[in-house]
C-alpha positions in Angstrom: -2.7 8.7 78.9 -5.9 10.0 77.2 -3.7 11.5 74.4 -1.9 8.2 73.9 -5.2 6.4 73.5 -6.5 8.9 71.0 -3.2 8.6 69.0 -3.6 4.8 69.0 -7.3 5.0 67.9 -6.3 7.4 65.1 -3.5 5.1 64.0 -5.8 2.1 63.9 -8.4 4.1 62.0 -5.9 5.2 59.5 -4.7 1.6 58.9 -8.3 0.5 58.4 -8.9 3.3 55.9 -5.8 2.4 54.0 -6.8 -1.2 53.9 -10.2 -0.4 52.6 -8.7 1.9 49.9 -6.3 -0.9 48.8 -9.2 -3.3 48.6 -11.1 -0.9 46.3 -8.2 -0.4 43.8 -8.4 -3.0 41.0 -5.6 -5.5 40.8 -5.1 -4.5 37.2 -4.3 -1.0 38.2 -1.8 -2.2 40.8 -0.2 -4.5 38.3 0.1 -1.7 35.7 1.6 0.7 38.3 4.0 -2.0 39.4 5.0 -2.7 35.8 5.6 0.9 35.1 7.7 1.3 38.2 9.9 -1.7 37.3 9.8 -1.3 33.5 10.8 2.1 32.2 9.1 1.6 28.8 5.7 0.4 30.1 2.9 2.8 29.5 -0.9 3.0 29.4 -0.8 3.4 25.6 1.8 3.1 22.9 2.6 4.7 19.5 4.2 2.2 17.1 5.7 3.1 13.7 5.1 0.6 10.9 7.0 1.1 7.7 5.6 -1.3 5.1 7.7 -2.9 2.3 5.5 -1.4 -0.4 1.8 -0.7 -0.9 1.9 -2.1 -4.5 1.8 -5.8 -3.5 -1.3 -7.6 -2.3 0.7 -9.5 0.4 2.1 -6.3 2.0 -1.3 -4.7 1.9 -2.7 -7.6 3.9 0.1 -7.2 6.4 -0.7 -3.6 6.9 -4.4 -4.2 7.2 -3.8 -6.8 9.8 -1.5 -4.6 11.9 -4.0 -1.7 11.8 -7.0 -3.8 12.7 -5.2 -5.5 15.6 -4.1 -2.1 17.0 -7.8 -1.1 16.9 -8.8 -4.2 18.7 -6.1 -3.7 21.4 -7.4 -0.2 22.0 -4.2 1.2 23.5 -2.0 1.2 20.4 -1.7 3.9 17.7 0.0 3.0 14.4 2.0 5.5 12.4 2.2 4.3 8.9 5.0 4.7 6.3 5.9 3.1 2.9 9.4 1.9 2.3 8.7 1.7 -1.4 11.1 -1.3 -1.8 14.0 1.2 -1.2 16.6 1.2 1.6 17.2 5.0 1.6 13.4 5.5 2.0 13.4 3.0 4.9 16.1 5.0 6.6 14.3 8.2 6.1 11.1 6.6 7.6 13.1 5.5 10.6 14.3 9.0 11.3 10.8 10.3 10.9 9.5 7.8 13.4 12.2 8.8 15.9 11.3 12.5 15.4 7.6 11.7 16.0 8.5 10.0 19.3 7.3 6.4 18.6 7.8 3.7 21.3 8.8 1.0 18.8 9.3 0.4 15.1 8.1 -2.4 12.9 10.1 -2.5 9.6 9.3 -4.4 6.5 12.3 -3.4 4.3 14.1 -5.1 1.6 17.6 -3.7 1.3 20.2 -5.6 3.4 22.7 -2.8 2.9 20.7 -0.4 4.9 19.9 -2.7 7.9 23.0 -1.7 9.9 22.4 2.0 9.5 18.7 1.8 10.4 19.4 -0.2 13.5 22.2 2.2 14.5 19.7 5.1 14.4 17.1 3.1 16.4 19.6 2.0 19.0 20.7 5.6 19.5 17.1 6.4 20.2 16.6 3.4 22.5 13.8 2.0 20.3 13.1 -1.7 19.9 12.8 -2.7 16.2 10.9 -5.7 14.7 11.9 -6.8 11.2 9.3 -8.6 9.1 10.6 -11.4 6.8 13.9 -9.7 6.0 16.1 -9.5 9.1 18.2 -6.6 10.4 21.0 -7.0 12.9 19.7 -6.6 16.5 16.0 -6.5 15.5 13.6 -9.1 16.6 12.8 -11.2 13.5 9.2 -12.0 12.6 8.1 -14.0 9.6 9.0 -16.9 7.4 11.0 -20.0 8.3 12.5 -19.5 4.9 14.3 -22.7 4.1 11.3 -24.8 5.2 8.9 -22.6 3.3 11.0 -23.0 0.1 11.4 -26.8 0.7 7.6 -27.3 0.8 7.1 -25.7 -2.6 10.1 -27.5 -4.1 8.9 -30.8 -3.0 5.4 -30.2 -4.3 6.8 -29.2 -7.7 9.0 -32.3 -7.8 5.9 -34.5 -7.1 4.0 -32.8 -10.0 6.9 -33.4 -12.4 7.2 -37.0 -11.4 3.5 -37.5 -12.0 3.1 -35.5 -15.2 6.4 -35.2 -17.0 7.9 -38.6 -16.2 10.1 -37.2 -13.6 12.2 -34.8 -15.8 12.3 -31.1 -16.5 14.8 -29.6 -18.9 15.4 -26.2 -17.3 14.7 -24.4 -14.0 14.2 -20.7 -13.6 15.0 -19.3 -10.2 13.3 -15.9 -9.7 15.2 -14.7 -6.6 15.9 -11.4 -4.7 19.7 -11.0 -4.1 19.4 -7.5 -2.5 17.6 -8.9 0.5 20.5 -11.0 1.6 21.0 -14.6 2.9 17.8 -15.2 4.8 15.3 -14.7 2.0 17.9 -16.5 -0.2 17.3 -19.6 2.0 13.8 -19.6 0.7 15.2 -20.0 -2.8 17.7 -22.6 -1.7 14.9 -24.6 -0.1 12.9 -24.6 -3.3 15.8 -25.6 -5.5 17.0 -28.3 -3.2 13.5 -29.5 -2.4 12.9 -30.0 -6.1 16.3 -31.5 -7.1 16.4 -34.0 -4.3 12.8 -35.3 -4.9 12.4 -35.2 -8.7 13.4 -38.4 -10.5 15.9 -36.7 -12.8 17.4 -33.5 -11.4 17.8 -30.5 -13.7 21.4 -30.2 -14.9 23.4 -27.5 -13.1 24.0 -25.5 -16.3 20.2 -25.3 -16.9 19.4 -23.9 -13.4 19.1 -20.3 -14.4 19.0 -17.6 -11.7 17.3 -14.3 -12.4 17.0 -11.2 -10.3 13.2 -10.6 -9.9 13.6 -7.3 -8.1 10.6 -8.6 -6.1 8.1 -7.4 -8.8 5.8 -8.9 -11.4 7.0 -6.5 -14.0 10.7 -7.2 -13.7 10.0 -11.0 -13.6 8.1 -10.7 -16.8 11.0 -8.8 -18.4 13.8 -11.1 -17.3 12.0 -14.3 -18.1 11.0 -12.9 -21.5 14.7 -12.2 -22.2 15.7 -15.6 -21.1 13.2 -17.9 -22.8 14.7 -17.5 -26.3 17.9 -19.2 -25.0 16.0 -22.3 -24.0 14.9 -24.8 -26.6 11.3 -24.2 -27.6 10.1 -27.7 -26.7 11.9 -27.7 -23.3 9.9 -28.4 -20.2 10.6 -25.7 -17.7 10.0 -25.4 -14.0 10.2 -22.1 -12.1 10.6 -21.3 -8.5 9.8 -17.8 -7.4 10.2 -15.5 -4.4 6.5 -14.6 -4.2 3.2 -14.7 -6.0 3.8 -11.6 -8.0 7.1 -12.9 -9.5 5.3 -16.2 -10.2 2.6 -14.3 -12.1 5.2 -12.4 -14.1 6.9 -15.6 -15.0 3.7 -17.2 -16.2 2.7 -14.1 -18.2 6.1 -14.2 -20.0 5.7 -17.9 -20.9 2.2 -17.2 -22.2 3.4 -14.2 -24.2 6.0 -16.5 -25.8 3.4 -19.2 -26.6 5.1 -21.6 -24.2 2.7 -21.8 -21.3 1.9 -25.5 -21.8 5.6 -26.4 -21.1 6.1 -24.5 -17.8 5.0 -25.1 -14.3 5.6 -22.6 -11.5 5.6 -22.6 -7.7 5.9 -19.6 -5.4 5.7 -18.2 -1.9 3.1 -16.3 0.1 -0.2 -17.6 -1.4 -1.8 -14.2 -1.3 -5.2 -13.6 -3.1 -3.5 -12.9 -6.4 -1.7 -16.2 -6.2 -4.8 -18.0 -5.1 -6.8 -16.8 -8.1 -4.0 -18.0 -10.4 -4.0 -21.5 -8.7 -7.7 -22.1 -9.5 -7.7 -20.6 -13.0 -8.6 -23.0 -15.8 -5.4 -24.7 -17.2 -3.4 -23.0 -14.5 0.4 -23.0 -14.7 0.7 -22.0 -11.1 0.8 -25.2 -9.1 0.7 -23.4 -5.8 2.6 -21.5 -3.1 3.7 -21.9 0.4 1.2 -20.0 2.6 2.4 -17.2 5.0 -1.0 -16.0 6.0 -0.1 -12.3 6.0 -3.6 -11.3 7.2 -2.6 -12.8 10.6 0.8 -11.0 11.0 -0.7 -8.2 13.1 -2.4 -10.5 15.5 0.8 -12.4 16.1 3.2 -9.5 16.1 1.7 -6.6 18.0 1.3 -8.6 21.3 5.0 -9.4 21.1 5.8 -5.7 20.6 3.8 -4.9 23.8 5.6 -7.7 25.6 9.0 -6.1 24.8 7.7 -2.6 25.8 6.5 -4.0 29.1 9.8 -5.9 29.7 8.5 -9.4 29.2 10.9 -11.8 27.5 10.3 -13.0 24.0 12.2 -15.2 21.5 14.7 -13.3 19.3 13.0 -14.9 16.2 9.3 -15.6 15.8 8.4 -17.9 13.0 5.0 -18.3 11.4 3.6 -21.8 10.4 3.7 -22.7 6.8 1.7 -25.0 4.6 1.8 -25.5 0.8 -1.4 -24.2 -0.7 -2.8 -25.3 -4.1 -6.2 -25.8 -5.7 -6.7 -29.1 -3.8 -6.5 -27.6 -0.3 -7.2 -23.9 -0.8 -10.8 -24.2 0.5 -9.5 -25.6 3.8 -7.8 -22.2 4.5 -9.8 -19.6 2.5 -13.3 -20.9 1.9 -14.9 -17.5 2.1 -12.5 -16.0 -0.4 -13.6 -18.3 -3.3 -17.2 -19.4 -2.5 -18.1 -20.5 -6.1 -14.9 -22.5 -6.5 -15.3 -24.1 -3.1 -19.0 -24.9 -3.5 -18.2 -26.6 -6.8 -15.5 -28.8 -5.2 -18.0 -30.1 -2.6 -20.6 -31.1 -5.2 
């Protein structure tokens, strides 16, 4: 009987000790342990590969800076960086390097639609989730532009300007597009063309809507527009819709070099600092651009990557909010970037 009482007392004491230990363990630790038990990819810290589109464009530099700074703020994320150099083969090689380095997930900003399937096949074989910025890949979570809407906003703004300044009529339209990136970015161009044509008083004739492959660069846009302008009457009024700020600047530079800047008006996409500077320049021929706010990509995207790695559901496509930015509203969004210009506007 004494032995049984001792056993009972020891059992009660053990239960009390266990209860006290449980009370001392933070709930966050219990939740992490539980998450790791139920979610095989959940960890205390993560290594994420980010392959940027290129490091030669202001927009993509801002995307990279935002991702790196957000990772630093999170404290448990390490970013491995790579540069896709606007090249599908390089993007594939970067994917394989990330796999070799043992990353937990990949963020890709890559332009070549033809390499999307191969990249995703490699990632699936390695059981790695992939997030595709702005240019989708099959099976990857999409993050970025609501392309048709983004284009439509710019096209409508351009139509309004033509209605107010050129009696509602332009003679030709240049469409600086990016065929190699496939149908989703093409929706951006479609939105600009249709947004303009359905809102301008007199639509541009179909045979004067001239599509040019911009290759996503300012230099190529300058070249192809320079080659095209001689085929358009010298006194023609020209509108241009462009895939990004760089291609818009190349288009404007070509018109200036040809002495035809006064007869062109351009809209674009992204509204990065290079585009903002052009919008507020004296006698600017850059009406404005749909804003994508690339500096915020990291803050919006990295938490979604963590959600996936910790087995929380997310939407298959995550769209950013867009607004058309021009000299009239630039200071609402970027007052610290242009203090002199914004101070002058308030006087």
